[in-house]
N, C-alpha and C positions, 0 to 999 in steps of 0.2 A: 770760332769752330765748337769749342766748348758750349757757348751759351745754347745755340742754336740745337744742340743734341740735349743738351738739358731739357730746353724746352720743349721737343718734342717728347721725349721720356713725360713730361708732366702732363701733356694731352690725351696721351695713351694712358696714364693712368686714370684721368678724369673719365675716359669714354666707360658707358656703362658695359657690365659685365652679360655676356650671351647667360640668359636662362639654362639649364641642365635641360637636356633632353626626357620628358619621362618617359617611359619605354614599359606602354600599354600596352602591348603585345606582351609581355613577361609576366604583366599584373593581373592579367585578367586570367592566360594561363596558372597561374598561382591559384589566384580564387576559382578555378572551374576545376582542378587537380582538388583542393579542399572539399567542394562540395562533393566531388562524384564520392572525395573515401569516405563524408561522413555518410551518404546515400548507403555505402557497402556495409558500415558499421551499423546502420539500421534495419537494411536485407540481411547481416547475420545476426540480430537478437532477432526478428519476427521468424526465421529459420528455426532459430534455437526454439522457440516461445513451440512453434511446430509440432519440434520433433518432440519436446518434455510434450505436450499433449496427443501425440501419437502411443507416447511411451504409456499414456494413463487412460488410454483408451477403454481399460475391464474397469475403470472406478465407475459403480453405477453414479446417477442422476439423485444428488438430493432432493430429498422432499420439497414440495412448492409448500411456502404458509397455508393452512386449513382455515376457514372460515372461522372470525375470533369466538363464536358462542361455543366452538368447540376445542378449543384449546381449557376452559375454564376460564376461573378468575386470576388477573392480571396481579402477581409477584411483586415485580420489577419491572423498570423503564428506563430508557437510555438512549442518548443519542451520541454520535462520534463517528468514530471512523475505522474503517476494515482493513487491516493490513495486511491479509492476506493469508493460506493458510499450508502450512506443511506437512511432511509425513511426520508424527509424532515423535518428539523428543530430537529433530533435527530440523534444525532453526531456519538451514540454507537450504533443503530438498523442495522446494516450493511447487505446488500443486494450481495447478493451470487448469485443468478441465473442467469443464460446465460454468467458467465464469469464475473461478473460486480462485484465479489468479493478477484478476482484476481488485485496483483499490478502489476504494470509494467513499461515501457516505454513508452512514448506514443506521437502523434505528433499531435495536431491540427491543423486546418484549418477552419475560421470564412468566410462564406459567408453570403447573403442574404437567402440562403435557409436552413442555419442551421448551428449547428456544428459537423465537422466530426472529427474521434477522428481513429487513426492507432495506433495498439499496437502489434509490433514485440513480438510472441511467446505466445498474448496470444488475445482473439476476437476482432478486430474491431467493431465499433458502429457510428450509425450515427443521432443525436439527430436533426429533422426537425424545423426549425422556428417556428412552430406552436405549438411543444412542446416546445419550451422555455417559463420558468417564470420567469429571473432573473439572475443573478450572483451577488458575494459578492466579500468581502476578510476576511480574517477568518484564527483561525490557528489550527485547530483540526478536524478532521473526522476518523470515523473508526477504533478510537484507536492512530491513529497517530495525534502525536500534534506536533507542528513546532513552530516556530515566530509569534509573531503580524503582519500580514496579510503576512504569509509567505505561503497563498494556498487561490488560486482563486477556489471558490464555484459557482458549475454554476446549479441552481434547473431550472430542468425539468419535464415533465408529461408521464408516463408512462402506458399506459393504465388507471387503475381506481386510482392510485397511484403518488403522488410526489415524488421527487427525488432529493438528492442532492450527486454531485459530484464531489471529491477533486480533482487538481489539480496543482502542483508545477512546476513551469516551469525553465527551467537552468535559467535563469536569473527574480525574481523574482520583477524585476521591472516595467514588463508589464503585471504582473497582472490587474492593475490599468485603462490598456486602455483595457483589455479584460471585463474585469466588465461593463465598461459605454456602450462597443458598447453591449455586448449580453443584456443588461439593455433596452437600445435604439431599439433593434428588437423586444424583448420580450414586448415595449409598444407598437409595434406597430409605433414606431416613424424610422420610416425608412428615413427621411431628415438627423436627427444625424448623424447613421450607416451611411449612404453615403458622409460626409464630412470626414470620416477618411481615410488616404491611409493605404497602403500594409506597412504592418511591417515582416522584415524579423528575420530569426532565432536567437536573439543572443548569445554573448559568455554566457562560462559557469564563475557563481563568481567565484573569487578567494578567 
């Protein structure tokens, strides 16, 4: 009797086990819930962006870039990235009105007339020399943090508000010359600004 029972147990052990049944309904529910959560976060971010733009509705539009012949001789020229603008001295108080909150590639040209900022896919703007308040090297703006001195921050006046705008050139070594030039123009020291020569767009760092 023991032998047939042992044989039966061995036969049962050799039978393939049934595969676990996948609960597709539960999986689909989790995926749908996750997608809805992501969509909600995106919607809240968009609403926060619009709300901030509404609060900044009193900010005047920046000047549009003038024709090249109206700005004077080019003092410096560089290409890099625009990382955003904030209220001066408050690196997390982002300004989003008039497209100033859109990060983008940027091409900058400095003349005695001011700073021209051309941005592919985003709104160009121009900061007249009379609105420049200085420039410095920094490491963070609008929530973006880089290495120490990896950011050129230009301080300028737009209406009643003073702004900081952050730029990272393809070669950060060029930041110092820009900071010196803009500070000289902002202080009215045209002699210092005029002693600098043209700068070509440098090659990107490796």
